[in-house]
C-alpha distance (Angstrom), angle and dihedral (degrees) to the residues before:
residue distance angle dihedral
M1 . . .
N2 3.78 . .
P3 3.81 107.5 .
D4 3.77 91.5 -155.6
S5 3.81 94.1 61.9
D6 3.70 121.9 119.5
A7 3.86 89.0 -114.6
H8 3.88 86.9 64.8
A9 3.74 101.3 27.4
L10 3.85 109.1 166.9
P11 3.77 120.6 -114.1
P12 3.82 111.6 -105.1
E13 3.75 93.3 -109.2
F14 3.89 88.4 61.8
P15 3.77 111.4 59.4
R16 3.78 116.0 -171.1
E17 3.82 91.4 -102.9
A18 3.85 91.2 54.6
V19 3.68 94.7 47.7
D20 3.74 98.1 58.1
A21 3.83 111.8 -2.8
A22 3.94 84.8 155.5
E23 3.85 88.2 68.6
L24 3.73 91.1 56.5
S25 3.72 95.7 49.5
G26 3.82 99.8 70.3
R27 3.83 118.2 -131.1
P28 3.83 114.0 44.9
G29 3.82 119.7 -116.0
T30 3.71 135.1 -162.4
L31 3.87 95.6 -93.0
D32 3.86 99.0 34.5
A33 3.77 97.3 115.4
L34 3.80 89.8 59.9
R35 3.79 88.2 65.2
N36 3.77 87.4 68.0
I37 3.79 103.1 90.3
P38 3.77 100.0 -151.0
F39 3.81 91.2 49.3
L40 3.80 89.1 47.6
L41 3.80 89.6 57.0
L42 3.76 90.2 49.2
F43 3.75 91.0 46.2
L44 3.87 91.9 55.0
G45 3.68 92.6 47.6
N46 3.75 93.4 47.9
V47 3.83 91.2 48.4
L48 3.81 89.3 54.4
Q49 3.74 99.2 46.2
F50 3.86 93.5 43.9
G51 3.91 88.6 48.9
S52 3.76 89.3 55.6
M53 3.84 90.9 47.4
Q54 3.74 89.7 50.4
M55 3.82 92.7 50.2
Q56 3.75 89.5 48.5
Q57 3.80 92.2 52.5
L58 3.75 92.3 56.9
V59 3.86 97.6 39.1
R60 3.89 95.1 43.9
G61 3.82 92.8 45.3
Y62 3.76 91.3 47.8
L63 3.74 94.1 50.1
V64 3.75 93.1 45.1
F65 3.75 89.5 53.4
Q66 3.75 92.1 47.5
F67 3.85 92.4 47.0
T68 3.82 93.5 48.0
G69 3.86 111.5 12.4
S70 3.81 87.3 -144.1
F71 3.80 134.3 126.9
A72 3.71 86.2 -158.2
A73 3.75 90.7 60.9
L74 3.78 91.8 49.9
G75 3.86 87.3 54.1
F76 3.88 90.9 48.1
I77 3.81 92.4 51.7
A78 3.78 91.1 50.2
L79 3.93 88.4 48.6
A80 3.80 88.7 50.6
N81 3.79 89.4 54.9
G82 3.70 96.6 42.5
L83 3.79 107.0 39.5
P84 3.79 96.0 67.3
G85 3.77 89.5 52.6
L86 3.67 93.2 47.0
I87 3.77 87.3 58.0
L88 3.74 98.5 40.6
A89 3.83 102.1 34.7
P90 3.87 92.8 94.7
V91 3.74 90.8 48.6
G92 3.86 86.9 51.3
G93 3.80 87.0 56.3
V94 3.82 92.2 52.0
V95 3.83 88.5 48.8
A96 3.89 91.5 51.7
D97 3.78 91.2 52.3
R98 3.88 96.1 44.2
L99 3.80 106.5 34.1
P100 3.71 131.0 51.0
R101 3.73 104.7 -83.0
K102 3.84 93.7 -144.6
T103 3.63 91.6 59.1
V104 3.76 94.2 49.0
I105 3.75 91.5 50.3
Q106 3.96 91.7 50.0
T107 3.83 93.6 48.5
T108 3.79 95.1 49.4
Q109 3.84 90.7 46.7
L110 3.83 88.7 54.9
V111 3.84 92.6 47.3
N112 3.91 90.1 49.0
G113 3.75 91.1 49.1
L114 3.85 93.9 51.0
N115 3.77 90.4 44.9
T116 3.80 92.9 53.4
A117 3.86 92.8 43.8
S118 3.80 89.4 55.9
L119 3.82 88.8 58.3
A120 3.88 89.8 51.6
V121 3.84 88.6 51.5
F122 3.78 93.2 51.2
A123 3.82 90.4 47.4
I124 3.76 92.1 49.7
F125 3.89 91.7 57.9
G126 3.77 91.6 38.9
L127 3.74 93.5 -113.9
L128 3.85 98.5 119.3
S129 3.84 112.4 127.0
F130 3.81 141.0 168.9
E131 3.84 90.2 -99.3
Q132 3.76 93.0 54.2
L133 3.82 89.6 51.3
V134 3.77 89.2 50.9
I135 3.82 92.2 51.2
S136 3.79 90.9 47.6
A137 3.71 90.3 49.9
V138 3.70 91.7 53.9
V139 3.73 94.0 50.2
Q140 3.89 92.7 47.5
G141 3.75 91.7 50.3
A142 3.78 93.0 51.1
T143 3.78 91.5 47.4
N144 3.76 94.9 47.8
A145 3.83 90.0 51.6
M146 3.87 85.3 62.9
L147 3.80 93.5 42.1
M148 3.74 108.1 46.2
P149 3.90 100.2 59.7
S150 3.82 90.7 51.6
R151 3.71 93.1 41.6
Q152 3.85 91.4 55.2
A153 3.80 100.3 36.0
I154 3.93 92.9 50.4
I155 3.85 88.0 63.6
G156 3.80 92.3 75.3
D157 3.79 89.6 46.6
L158 3.70 90.5 58.7
V159 3.83 102.9 40.1
G160 3.72 108.5 19.1
R161 3.84 128.2 -129.4
D162 3.72 96.4 -72.5
R163 3.75 93.0 67.3
L164 3.81 96.1 28.9
M165 3.92 94.6 108.7
N166 3.83 90.9 48.5
A167 3.83 93.6 47.4
I168 3.73 94.1 46.5
G169 3.82 90.8 46.3
L170 3.68 91.1 52.8
S171 3.84 94.2 43.1
T172 3.78 88.8 53.1
M173 3.78 88.2 46.3
G174 3.76 89.0 55.0
Q175 3.85 92.2 49.7
N176 3.76 88.3 50.2
L177 3.74 89.8 49.2
M178 3.81 86.8 62.0
Q179 3.75 90.1 44.6
T180 3.76 85.3 62.0
V181 3.78 97.3 42.5
G182 3.78 101.4 29.7
P183 3.79 104.2 62.2
G184 3.80 93.3 38.7
L185 3.84 87.6 52.7
G186 3.81 92.3 45.7
G187 3.82 88.9 49.7
V188 3.80 94.7 48.8
I189 3.85 93.7 47.4
M190 3.75 91.1 48.8
T191 3.86 90.7 49.4
L192 3.79 96.4 45.0
L193 3.75 102.3 29.2
N194 3.68 128.9 9.4
P195 3.93 143.6 -87.3
A196 3.88 89.9 -87.7
A197 3.66 93.7 59.5
A198 3.92 91.5 47.6
F199 3.91 91.5 50.9
A200 3.85 89.8 47.3
V201 3.90 91.2 55.4
M202 3.86 90.7 46.9
A203 3.81 90.7 52.6
S204 3.84 91.6 46.9
M205 3.93 89.2 53.2
Y206 3.85 91.8 53.6
F207 3.91 92.2 49.5
L208 3.83 90.0 47.7
A209 3.87 89.9 49.6
F210 3.77 87.3 54.1
F211 3.90 89.5 54.4
F212 3.80 91.7 54.6
T213 3.75 92.9 47.8
V214 3.69 94.7 54.1
R215 3.83 93.1 76.5
I216 3.80 94.3 51.6
P217 3.87 110.8 112.5
A218 3.69 111.4 -103.7
R219 3.84 94.7 -142.4
P220 3.80 126.2 66.7
L221 3.80 112.2 -95.8
Y222 3.91 98.5 -165.0
A223 3.78 110.9 4.8
N224 3.71 124.3 92.2
N225 3.90 103.1 -95.4
S226 3.81 92.9 -160.6
R227 3.78 96.0 101.8
R228 3.71 108.6 161.4
Q229 3.83 111.3 -125.3
S230 3.86 128.2 -174.6
P231 3.83 111.7 -147.2
G232 3.79 127.9 -108.4
L233 3.81 134.2 -2.2
R234 3.78 91.9 -47.3
G235 3.86 89.5 53.7
S236 3.84 88.8 51.3
L237 3.93 89.2 54.9
I238 3.79 89.7 47.5
D239 3.75 92.7 50.4
L240 3.87 88.7 47.1
V241 3.85 90.8 52.7
E242 3.74 92.7 43.6
G243 3.87 90.5 52.2
M244 3.90 92.7 51.1
K245 3.81 90.8 43.4
Y246 3.87 91.0 52.2
V247 3.95 91.8 48.6
A248 3.88 88.8 46.6
M249 3.85 95.3 49.1
D250 3.79 104.9 36.1
R251 3.73 102.8 88.1
T252 3.82 94.4 -156.4
I253 3.71 95.5 48.7
R254 3.77 91.0 42.2
T255 3.90 92.0 53.2
L256 3.73 93.6 44.9
I257 3.79 93.2 52.1
A258 3.76 94.1 43.8
V259 3.69 93.1 50.7
N260 3.82 94.0 46.8
F261 3.82 92.0 47.5
I262 3.83 91.4 55.6
I263 3.78 90.6 47.6
V264 3.85 91.7 50.1
L265 3.81 97.5 43.7
C266 3.88 91.6 51.9
S267 3.70 100.9 35.8
Q268 3.72 113.9 33.2
P269 3.85 106.1 55.7
Y270 3.79 89.6 84.9
T271 3.70 89.9 75.8
Q272 3.81 92.5 60.9
M273 3.75 90.9 43.1
M274 3.83 94.2 58.1
P275 3.71 98.5 99.8
G276 3.71 94.2 58.2
F277 3.83 92.5 36.1
V278 3.87 91.8 55.3
D279 3.73 92.0 45.0
T280 3.72 102.4 45.9
V281 3.80 105.1 25.7
L282 3.78 102.3 29.9
H283 3.96 95.9 26.8
K284 3.83 90.8 -138.7
G285 3.87 132.2 126.2
A286 3.82 142.7 -131.1
S287 3.81 95.2 -64.5
E288 3.80 94.5 52.6
M289 3.79 91.2 45.2
G290 3.84 87.4 54.0
W291 3.72 90.5 53.7
L292 3.85 93.9 48.9
L293 3.84 89.2 51.8
T294 3.84 88.8 46.2
I295 3.77 90.6 54.4
S296 3.79 90.3 49.0
G297 3.81 89.1 49.6
V298 3.89 91.1 53.7
G299 3.75 87.1 55.5
A300 3.92 89.9 49.3
I301 3.79 88.7 52.6
I302 3.83 91.3 53.8
G303 3.86 91.6 45.5
S304 3.85 92.0 47.8
L305 3.80 94.7 48.7
V306 3.97 89.1 50.5
V307 3.83 90.2 50.2
A308 3.79 91.5 49.6
S309 3.82 87.9 58.9
L310 3.79 99.7 42.7
P311 3.84 120.5 112.3
A312 3.82 118.3 -119.8
R313 3.84 97.0 -96.7
N314 3.75 136.3 115.2
R315 3.87 92.5 -6.1
G316 3.87 94.1 148.1
R317 3.86 92.7 51.7
L318 3.77 90.6 44.9
L319 3.86 94.1 51.5
V320 3.78 90.1 55.5
I321 3.75 93.3 47.1
V322 3.71 92.7 49.8
A323 3.77 90.3 52.2
I324 3.90 91.2 54.9
V325 3.83 88.6 49.9
V326 3.89 89.2 49.8
S327 3.84 90.7 52.4
I328 3.80 92.3 52.2
T329 3.78 90.2 49.0
L330 3.79 93.1 48.5
V331 3.87 91.2 53.2
L332 3.79 87.4 51.7
F333 3.88 90.2 47.7
S334 3.81 90.7 52.9
S335 3.77 92.9 51.8
I336 3.78 96.6 54.3
S337 3.88 122.5 88.9
N338 3.78 98.0 170.0
Y339 3.88 115.1 97.0
Y340 3.84 95.2 -145.6
A341 3.68 95.1 42.6
I342 3.69 91.6 55.3
M343 3.86 93.9 56.5
P344 3.95 96.8 84.2
V345 3.74 88.7 47.0
M346 3.78 92.0 55.9
L347 3.69 89.5 50.0
A348 3.78 90.2 54.6
L349 3.72 93.2 47.6
G350 3.74 88.6 52.8
V351 3.80 91.0 54.9
G352 3.84 93.2 47.9
N353 3.72 95.9 46.5
A354 3.77 93.4 49.0
F355 3.84 88.9 51.2
R356 3.75 92.3 48.4
M357 3.79 94.8 48.8
S358 3.82 99.3 42.7
I359 3.79 95.8 44.9
G360 3.77 91.6 45.3
Q361 3.75 94.4 51.8
V362 3.73 93.1 48.4
L363 3.89 93.5 50.6
I364 3.78 93.1 46.9
Q365 3.77 93.6 49.6
S366 3.73 94.6 41.8
Y367 3.74 94.9 52.0
S368 3.89 97.8 42.3
A369 3.74 123.3 96.7
E370 3.85 110.9 -108.0
E371 3.79 93.3 -120.2
M372 3.81 92.2 50.6
R373 3.83 98.8 41.5
G374 3.84 96.7 104.3
R375 3.77 93.6 49.6
V376 3.84 94.8 43.9
V377 3.88 90.6 48.1
A378 3.82 87.5 50.5
V379 3.83 91.5 56.9
W380 3.83 89.2 44.5
F381 3.74 91.8 54.9
M382 3.69 91.0 52.6
Q383 3.75 79.8 90.4
F384 3.79 90.5 87.9
Q385 3.72 92.1 54.9
L386 3.89 89.3 47.2
T387 3.82 86.6 54.7
A388 3.71 87.0 58.3
L389 3.76 93.0 48.5
G390 3.77 90.1 48.1
T391 3.76 91.5 47.9
F392 3.86 90.7 54.6
F393 3.84 90.4 57.5
V394 3.87 93.8 41.6
G395 3.78 88.1 49.9
L396 3.82 90.6 54.4
L397 3.87 91.3 45.1
A398 3.81 88.3 47.4
E399 3.90 90.6 56.8
W400 3.86 86.9 54.4
F401 3.71 104.9 35.3
G402 3.81 106.3 14.8
P403 3.82 126.5 -104.7
Q404 3.68 98.6 -86.8
L405 3.78 96.6 59.7
S406 3.77 92.0 40.8
I407 3.84 96.8 52.1
G408 3.80 94.5 39.0
G409 3.73 93.8 47.2
L410 3.81 95.9 52.2
A411 3.79 89.4 45.9
G412 3.74 91.6 54.1
V413 3.86 91.1 51.6
M414 3.78 88.9 50.5
G415 3.86 89.1 52.8
V416 3.84 93.3 53.4
I417 3.76 92.0 48.3
M418 3.86 94.3 49.9
V419 3.89 91.0 49.5
G420 3.89 87.1 54.0
V421 3.91 89.1 48.4
L422 3.87 90.5 51.4
L423 3.79 91.4 49.5
W424 3.85 102.6 37.9
V425 3.78 108.7 23.6
P426 3.84 105.8 73.3
R427 3.73 93.6 172.5
M428 3.81 91.5 69.8
K429 3.67 92.3 51.2
R430 3.88 92.8 51.5
L431 3.79 94.5 57.4
E432 3.70 113.2 109.1
């Protein structure tokens, strides 16, 4: 659809050159999507809110392990964060396809900011407890289930399909930048100040993200805005059922999501287990854990920048190969007990996870029908909730067998499955 048509006339503060200067410059480059001003505003908001989430993962996990000393408790807090999203993620997809995506993003940013600010208040008065962290994790998980489909689906609205891979690669790079900065910042604040200060910084980042999102155009600039919507609550349920049916019946989408879910379930629980792993295996504290996650974030930035520059070829095959490499790296990770020796492994994990996330997002959006994109993205982003479910079981296994055997064993299972996909699922290898 022509973005210059009257149906999608640009607001006066966004002249055509500002919306996509990259399109006028000829050959695309690695940072082209950031020259699109609406996407730049979305990018800045995403960076801030993801940075707050990364800080909260470190601080919340560290406090839970300090309160309980239990890997099972780490698994439980991850489940509390993930289960609401697992239930509500399909609803978030319907919301992304029925309501203005900008409004959804702004509302959830405010809710997350208030939720985090409440933890700062409890910490200031010495009232913070494990139970309050659980309640906050539930609220954050439910809110993010509403946020993530709209946050991802709006990218195509702002940049169009031609620069979708570049924009998603850069968006992932920005998130990974905060994976680099966020945990380290959280660990430093926890070490030098206190949990109250850390939660106050997190809340401020959510509110600043809201400020950037305010100036994003409310209407799609590139995507087809003829999304068919059935009226009322019954219509919402119809849309939900149609979305689930589309995911189940489209063979390409179904294969992509199944492969990604296997990767996530087997490879991502290690991130939630880090507080206990660092404490019991590496014998270090919050600051050292923050540095390890920072190193992983550096690798993720490198991986994201590479993905943003890749041509649109052989991405399905590349996704599976990267998953195999990640499984091998995680087995190596689980076998190391020296803090300094594990640093290069964390760098490699960051690169691999960034490749997996960026390529997977591009494929799922590229192969989704426009009118179904929000609902498909919602199902795709159930991976974060599945991480929580996997973490819960890994936490239980870690109580019995230790974190190293639990993390390494699950990674080995993933590697075997991905080799099977590479050999016997030709549909994945054909995806461009």
